[in-house]
C-alpha positions in Angstrom: 0.0 0.0 0.0 1.1 3.5 -0.7 0.8 6.0 2.1 0.6 9.8 1.4 1.6 11.4 4.7 -1.0 14.2 4.5 -4.0 15.4 2.6 -2.8 19.0 2.4 -0.2 18.7 -0.3 -1.9 15.7 -1.9 -5.5 16.9 -1.8 -5.4 18.0 -5.4 -4.3 14.8 -7.1 -3.9 16.6 -10.4 -0.7 18.3 -9.0 0.9 14.9 -9.4 -1.2 13.6 -12.1 0.9 10.8 -13.6 1.5 9.3 -10.1 -2.1 9.1 -9.2 -3.2 8.0 -12.7 -0.8 5.1 -12.5 -2.0 4.1 -9.1 -5.6 4.2 -10.2 -5.1 2.4 -13.5 -3.4 -0.4 -11.7 -5.8 -0.6 -8.9 -3.2 0.0 -6.2 -4.5 0.7 -2.7 -3.4 4.0 -1.3 -4.3 6.1 1.8 -3.8 9.6 2.9 -2.9 10.2 6.5 -5.0 13.2 7.7 -4.0 13.2 11.3 -3.0 16.8 12.1 -4.0 18.2 8.7 -6.0 20.9 10.4 -3.6 21.4 13.3 -0.1 20.2 14.0 0.9 19.6 10.3 0.0 23.2 9.5 1.7 24.8 12.5 4.7 26.0 10.4 6.9 26.3 13.5 4.2 28.1 15.7 3.0 25.5 18.2 1.8 27.7 21.0 -1.9 26.8 20.1 -1.2 23.1 20.3 0.9 22.7 23.5 -1.8 20.6 25.2 -1.2 17.9 22.6 2.6 17.9 23.0 4.6 15.8 25.4 6.9 17.6 27.9 10.6 18.0 27.3 13.0 16.9 30.1 16.2 16.9 28.1 19.4 19.0 28.6 20.5 21.6 26.1 23.3 19.4 24.8 21.1 16.4 24.5 18.6 18.4 22.5 21.2 19.6 20.1 22.8 16.2 19.6 19.6 14.3 19.1 16.7 16.5 18.0 18.0 19.8 16.5 18.2 18.3 13.0 14.5 17.5 13.1 13.1 20.9 13.9 15.7 23.6 13.0 14.3 24.2 9.5 10.7 24.6 10.7 11.8 26.7 13.7 13.6 29.1 11.3 10.6 29.1 9.0 8.7 30.7 11.8 11.4 32.9 13.4 12.7 34.5 10.2 9.4 36.4 9.9 10.6 38.4 13.0 12.1 41.8 12.1 15.0 41.4 14.5 16.1 38.2 12.7 15.5 38.9 9.0 17.3 42.2 9.3 20.3 41.0 11.4 23.2 38.7 10.9 22.3 35.2 12.2 25.2 32.8 12.7 25.3 30.1 10.1 27.3 27.5 12.0 24.8 25.0 13.5 26.0 24.9 17.1 26.3 28.7 17.4 22.9 29.2 15.8 21.4 26.7 18.2 23.0 28.4 21.2 21.7 31.8 20.0 18.1 30.6 19.5 18.2 28.6 22.8 19.2 31.7 24.6 16.9 34.2 22.9 13.9 32.2 21.6 13.8 29.3 24.1 9.9 29.1 24.2 9.6 28.7 20.4 12.5 26.3 20.4 11.0 24.2 23.1 7.6 24.0 21.4 9.3 22.8 18.2 11.3 20.2 20.2 8.1 19.0 21.8 6.4 18.7 18.4 9.4 16.6 17.3 8.9 14.2 20.3 5.2 14.0 19.5 5.7 13.0 15.8 8.5 10.6 16.6 6.2 8.7 18.9 3.3 8.9 16.5 5.1 7.5 13.5 6.8 4.7 15.5 3.3 3.4 16.3 1.9 4.1 12.8 4.4 2.7 10.3 4.0 -0.6 8.5 7.0 -2.3 7.1 5.2 -3.4 3.9 4.1 0.1 2.9 5.6 2.8 0.7 5.5 6.4 2.0 5.3 9.6 0.0 5.7 13.1 1.4 6.0 16.6 0.1 9.4 18.5 0.3 10.5 16.8 3.6 11.4 20.0 5.3 8.8 20.1 8.2 9.0 18.3 11.5 6.2 15.8 10.7 7.9 14.5 7.5 11.5 14.7 8.8 10.7 12.6 11.8 8.9 10.0 9.6 11.8 9.9 7.1 14.3 9.2 9.9 12.3 6.2 11.2 11.8 4.9 7.7 15.5 5.2 6.8 16.5 3.5 10.0 14.2 0.5 9.0 15.0 0.8 5.3 11.3 1.3 4.4 10.9 3.0 1.0 10.1 6.7 1.1 9.5 9.1 -1.8 9.7 12.9 -1.6 7.9 15.0 -4.2 7.8 18.7 -4.9 6.7 20.9 -7.8 9.3 22.2 -10.3 9.1 25.8 -11.4 7.0 24.9 -14.5 4.1 23.8 -12.3 3.4 20.9 -14.6 6.5 18.8 -13.7 7.4 17.4 -10.3 10.2 15.6 -8.5 9.6 12.1 -7.4 12.7 10.9 -5.6 13.3 7.9 -3.4 15.2 9.6 -0.6 15.2 10.4 3.1 16.4 14.0 2.8 14.8 17.3 1.8 14.2 18.4 -1.8 14.4 22.3 -1.6 17.7 23.3 -3.4 18.9 19.7 -2.9 18.6 18.2 -6.4 21.3 16.4 -8.4 20.1 15.5 -11.9 22.3 12.8 -13.4 24.1 13.6 -16.6 22.5 12.0 -19.7 23.4 12.0 -23.3 22.3 15.1 -25.1 20.1 14.9 -28.2 18.1 17.4 -30.3 15.0 15.4 -29.7 15.4 15.5 -25.9 16.1 19.2 -26.0 13.0 19.8 -28.2 10.9 17.8 -25.8 12.3 19.9 -22.9 11.4 23.1 -24.6 7.9 22.0 -25.3 7.4 21.3 -21.6 8.8 24.7 -20.6 6.3 26.4 -23.0 3.5 25.2 -20.7 5.0 27.1 -17.7 2.3 27.3 -15.0 3.8 28.2 -11.6 1.4 27.1 -8.9 2.4 29.8 -6.4 2.7 32.8 -8.7 0.2 33.7 -11.5 1.8 36.2 -13.8 -0.1 39.4 -14.2 -0.6 41.0 -17.6 1.7 44.0 -17.4 2.3 46.6 -20.1 5.4 46.2 -22.2 7.5 49.2 -21.4 11.1 50.4 -21.0 12.1 51.1 -17.5 15.2 53.0 -18.4 16.1 55.0 -21.5 19.7 54.0 -21.7 22.6 52.0 -20.2 22.4 48.3 -19.2 20.2 46.9 -16.5 20.4 44.2 -13.8 17.4 42.3 -12.4 17.6 41.4 -8.7 15.0 38.7 -8.1 14.4 38.1 -4.4 12.9 35.1 -2.5 10.7 35.1 0.5 12.5 35.8 3.7 11.9 32.3 5.0 12.3 30.3 1.8 13.2 26.7 2.5 15.7 26.7 -0.4 17.8 29.0 1.7 16.9 27.7 5.2 17.6 24.1 4.4 20.9 24.5 2.5 22.5 28.0 2.7 22.5 29.1 6.3 25.1 31.7 5.5 22.3 33.8 3.9 19.6 33.3 6.6 19.3 37.1 7.1 18.9 37.4 3.3 17.6 41.0 3.3 20.9 42.1 4.5 22.5 40.7 1.4 19.9 42.2 -0.9 20.9 45.6 0.4 24.5 44.8 -0.2 23.8 43.8 -3.8 21.9 47.1 -4.3 24.9 49.0 -3.0 27.3 47.0 -5.2 25.3 47.8 -8.4 25.2 51.5 -7.6 28.8 51.8 -6.5 30.6 49.4 -8.8 28.7 49.8 -12.1 27.0 52.3 -14.4 24.1 49.9 -14.8 20.5 50.4 -13.7 18.7 48.0 -11.4 15.2 46.5 -11.3 14.3 44.7 -8.1 11.5 42.2 -8.3 10.3 40.9 -4.9 8.4 37.7 -4.6 4.6 38.2 -4.8 4.0 35.0 -2.9 5.6 36.5 0.3 2.4 38.4 1.1 0.5 35.2 0.9 2.9 33.1 2.9 3.8 35.7 5.5 0.7 37.9 5.4 2.7 40.9 4.4 5.3 41.9 1.8 8.3 42.0 4.1 11.1 42.2 1.5 9.3 44.7 -0.7 8.5 47.1 2.2 12.0 47.0 3.6 13.8 47.5 0.2 11.4 50.4 -0.7 12.5 52.2 2.4 16.2 51.3 1.8 16.4 52.7 -1.8 15.4 56.1 -0.5 18.8 56.4 1.1 20.1 57.1 -2.4 20.1 60.6 -3.8 20.3 62.5 -7.0 20.7 60.4 -10.2 21.4 57.2 -8.2 17.9 56.8 -7.0 16.7 57.1 -10.6 18.8 54.1 -11.5 16.6 51.8 -9.3 13.1 50.5 -9.8 11.3 48.1 -7.5 8.2 46.0 -8.4 6.4 43.1 -6.8 3.5 41.7 -8.8 4.8 42.5 -12.2 5.0 40.2 -15.3 8.4 38.6 -15.3 8.6 38.2 -19.0 8.3 42.0 -19.5 11.1 42.5 -16.9 13.4 40.0 -18.5 13.0 41.9 -21.8 14.3 45.0 -20.0 17.5 43.6 -18.6 20.9 42.3 -19.7 21.8 40.2 -16.6 20.0 38.8 -13.5 21.2 38.4 -9.9 19.6 35.9 -7.6 20.3 33.4 -4.8 19.0 29.9 -5.7 15.5 30.5 -7.1 14.1 28.2 -9.8 13.2 31.4 -11.7 16.6 31.0 -13.2 15.1 28.7 -15.8 12.7 31.3 -17.0 15.4 33.9 -17.3 17.8 31.4 -19.1 15.1 30.7 -21.6 15.5 34.3 -22.7 19.2 33.9 -23.1 20.1 36.3 -20.3 23.2 35.6 -18.1 22.5 34.9 -14.4 24.7 35.6 -11.4 23.9 33.3 -8.5 24.9 33.8 -4.9 23.2 31.0 -2.9 24.8 27.8 -4.2 21.8 26.7 -6.3 21.3 23.1 -7.3 21.8 24.1 -10.9 25.0 26.0 -10.1 28.2 25.2 -12.0 26.3 24.6 -15.3 24.9 27.7 -17.0 25.2 30.3 -14.3 27.9 32.6 -13.0 28.4 31.5 -9.4 29.8 34.0 -6.8 29.9 34.8 -3.1 28.2 37.9 -1.8 31.0 38.8 0.6 33.5 39.0 -2.2 31.1 40.2 -4.9 32.5 42.5 -7.6 30.2 43.5 -10.4 30.8 44.7 -13.9 28.2 46.5 -16.0 25.3 44.2 -16.8 26.0 44.0 -20.5 29.5 42.7 -19.9 28.3 39.2 -18.8 27.7 36.4 -21.3 25.3 33.6 -21.3 26.5 30.0 -22.0 23.7 28.6 -24.1 25.3 25.3 -24.8 25.7 24.5 -21.1 22.1 25.5 -20.5 20.8 23.3 -23.2 22.6 20.3 -21.8 21.5 21.0 -18.2 17.9 21.6 -19.3 17.8 18.1 -20.9 19.3 16.6 -17.7 16.7 18.2 -15.4 13.7 17.7 -17.6 14.5 14.0 -18.1 14.9 13.7 -14.3 11.5 15.2 -13.6 8.1 13.6 -14.0 5.3 15.3 -16.0 1.6 14.6 -16.3 2.1 11.9 -19.0 5.0 10.0 -17.5 3.2 6.8 -16.7 6.0 4.6 -18.0 8.5 6.3 -15.7 6.2 5.9 -12.7 5.7 2.2 -13.7 9.5 1.7 -13.9 9.9 3.2 -10.4 7.1 1.5 -8.6 7.1 -1.9 -10.4 10.2 -2.9 -8.3 7.8 -3.3 -5.3 5.1 -5.7 -4.4 2.2 -3.3 -3.5 -1.1 -4.3 -2.1 -3.9 -4.3 -4.7 -7.5 -3.5 -4.1 -9.9 -6.4 -4.1 -12.0 -6.4 -7.2 -15.1 -6.9 -5.1 -14.6 -3.6 -3.3 -16.7 -0.6 -4.4 -15.1 2.7 -5.2 -15.1 4.5 -1.9 -13.6 7.2 0.1 -14.0 7.1 3.9 -12.3 8.3 7.0 -11.2 5.9 9.7 -8.9 6.9 12.5 -7.9 10.1 10.6 -6.9 8.1 7.4 -8.5 8.6 4.0 -8.6 5.3 2.2 -8.9 5.3 -1.5 -10.1 2.2 -3.4 -10.0 2.7 -7.1 -11.3 -0.2 -9.2 -10.1 1.1 -12.6 -8.6 -2.2 -13.4 -6.1 -2.2 -16.3 -3.3 -4.8 -16.5 -4.0 -5.5 -12.9 -3.9 -8.8 -11.0 -7.0 -10.9 -11.6 -7.1 -12.7 -8.3 -9.9 -11.4 -6.1 -8.1 -12.0 -2.8 -4.7 -10.8 -3.9 -2.9 -9.2 -1.0 0.8 -9.6 -1.7 3.1 -9.7 1.3 6.5 -8.3 0.5 8.3 -11.2 2.3 6.1 -13.8 0.6 6.8 -12.2 -2.8 10.6 -12.0 -2.1 10.8 -15.7 -1.1 8.8 -17.0 -4.1 10.7 -14.9 -6.5 13.9 -16.2 -5.1 13.2 -19.9 -5.0 10.5 -20.5 -7.7 11.0 -20.8 -11.4 10.1 -17.8 -13.6 7.1 -19.7 -14.8 5.8 -20.5 -11.3 6.5 -16.9 -10.1 4.4 -15.5 -13.0 1.7 -17.9 -12.1 1.9 -16.7 -8.5 1.7 -13.1 -9.5 -1.3 -13.6 -11.9 -3.2 -16.5 -10.3 -2.2 -16.8 -6.7 -5.1 -19.1 -5.7 -4.1 -21.5 -8.5 -0.4 -21.3 -7.6 -1.0 -22.5 -4.1 -3.6 -25.0 -5.1 -1.2 -26.7 -7.5 1.9 -26.6 -5.3 3.3 -30.0 -4.5 6.7 -29.6 -3.0 7.6 -29.2 0.7 8.8 -25.6 0.4 5.6 -24.6 -1.4 3.4 -26.2 1.2 5.4 -24.3 4.0 4.8 -21.1 2.1 1.1 -21.9 1.8 0.9 -22.4 5.6 2.7 -19.2 6.3 1.1 -16.8 3.8 -2.0 -18.2 2.1 -5.5 -17.4 3.5 -8.6 -17.8 1.4 
């Protein structure tokens, strides 16, 4: 059986269409664990409203750091980085120093996140089933990181999914680590056909967090070259999970603005992320940077424009070079053939981008940078072949066919019901599915029969399990029948 660990990210099954289509076409049983969907799973690091549900913490500071910090640090930062004193200051990037700082200054929030960790560790230990496959989104929050740790310890399969920037493609990785800015697409052989297919998929760009506004085509500046500084939300997991050096990211945006004005003759368009006002209830980055650019005077202030909810394609047409940390917006910019300077060690870094460190950043005029189109083409093929799209049933089949997964009984009706906070889906869209009405394959049973039976008998077992056990004559087969077979 496949277990989706929430019904928040997986409520709309069209977001991962090929995965759910394959499951339904092959009559695979799956469930959605809904426990905490309207509470603990949506806390986003703020657990004050749920403390009655959480166990107490009796551990020392050092024990917490050594044993639990890794589970809750990302979600704690997700919550804390909305605080002005943190997003505008210089947070330490080294783990132990950061932990000590937060323990001293934000102990209540830290303790609540620790207690949430203890709760989920206990919950998942009682919940998991060794014969199931688990699927979670992103794997950056406490409830998924605790589960992944237990599954890894027991070598139970876990898949992590997340949307790609196109909105129509998604990651589907067997792993126990987080996905945000943590992707390594394998090198594959380049071909014009693969590149053409990749371009077709990019043409259907449909970012699920940001709907592009229709903005008038215009020239922001009359002369000289222009940079685009594209910002991310202040508590973006792509930075929190991988690049702790830039936790107080607004500080570095200000430094980049200073560098453009002092080191170059180029203009600057700043585009803040419109999703920030949805995620954090206000446009933190936009508001702060608007105030900041007013420190400039005379002609310098006229070299800077700042926008939030503005059509990106129009902005890209106005620039010669982009600056960003590790946002996936790089692919949309690269499609226009514009060079990109990255500062946050992105997963696509080292391929088609110009990778630098903020602390040692020296800028030339925007029109002096060049875009490496050949490297981009090769990487685009790599990443798009690595991703899954709405039609990738064969890729899903290849990935899941290595497991023996419980199949719905053909006598069951299509149904959705809730039992103990679990949504159980029975989809009887039987195509190339097993014919046996009482087929419930145990993974140990399947392993042993595959190992010791002939290919002919194993195929008989897979397709007609009743008949397989009815016809078995040898001692080992009779033992297997006693162990596993129930009519």
